[in-house]
C-alpha positions in Angstrom: -31.6 -3.3 -47.8 -32.2 -0.4 -49.0 -29.1 1.9 -49.7 -29.6 5.7 -50.0 -28.9 7.2 -53.0 -28.8 11.2 -54.4 -30.4 11.4 -57.7 -31.3 14.4 -60.3 -34.7 15.5 -60.4 -34.8 16.4 -64.0 -34.8 11.8 -64.1 -37.0 11.2 -62.5 -40.8 11.1 -63.6 -43.9 11.3 -62.1 -47.0 8.7 -62.7 -49.9 10.6 -64.6 -52.2 9.4 -61.6 -49.7 10.5 -58.8 -49.9 13.7 -59.9 -52.9 14.8 -59.8 -53.0 13.8 -56.6 -50.5 17.0 -55.0 -51.6 19.6 -52.5 -49.2 23.0 -52.3 -50.0 23.4 -49.0 -48.2 20.2 -48.1 -45.1 20.6 -50.7 -45.4 24.5 -49.0 -45.1 22.4 -45.3 -42.5 20.4 -46.5 -40.2 22.6 -47.9 -40.1 24.4 -44.7 -39.0 21.5 -42.7 -37.0 20.8 -45.4 -34.4 23.7 -44.9 -35.2 23.8 -40.8 -34.0 19.9 -40.3 -32.9 18.7 -43.8 -34.8 15.5 -46.5 -34.9 12.9 -43.9 -36.8 10.6 -45.4 -35.5 9.6 -49.0 -38.1 8.8 -51.8 -38.2 5.6 -53.7 -38.3 5.1 -56.9 -38.0 2.0 -59.8 -35.8 2.1 -62.5 -37.2 2.8 -66.1 -34.6 2.9 -68.5 -31.7 5.2 -68.0 -34.3 7.7 -65.9 -36.7 6.5 -63.2 -40.6 6.5 -62.0 -41.3 7.8 -58.5 -43.1 5.0 -56.5 -43.2 6.6 -53.4 -42.6 10.9 -52.2 -44.2 12.8 -54.2 -44.6 16.0 -51.4 -40.8 15.2 -50.5 -39.9 14.9 -54.5 -42.3 18.9 -54.7 -40.6 20.0 -51.6 -37.4 19.8 -53.3 -38.5 21.0 -56.2 -39.5 24.0 -54.9 -36.3 25.0 -52.7 -34.6 24.7 -56.2 -32.8 21.4 -54.8 -31.0 19.6 -58.0 -30.8 16.2 -57.0 -33.0 14.7 -53.7 -32.5 12.0 -51.6 -34.1 8.0 -52.8 -33.9 4.2 -52.6 -34.4 2.5 -55.9 -36.7 -0.3 -54.8 -38.5 -3.1 -57.5 -41.4 -3.5 -59.3 -43.2 -6.4 -57.8 -45.2 -8.3 -60.5 -48.4 -9.8 -59.4 
């Protein structure tokens, strides 16, 4: 079972391919929702040395960053081996 943790936003790297998919309107809508209800769904990251790589939740991460938050709720998952 995944355990929710709070991670430093600056410790999370967004893959280049993922960064190209950012929709600023979606980030703004999520930021408004987070202000009203809090962050309900944690993002998913995988460990990369001392830091983390984003797996899922790019818009949630950017909404938290836009709100000036320093930490984000996250689940740490293991990379799947092919």
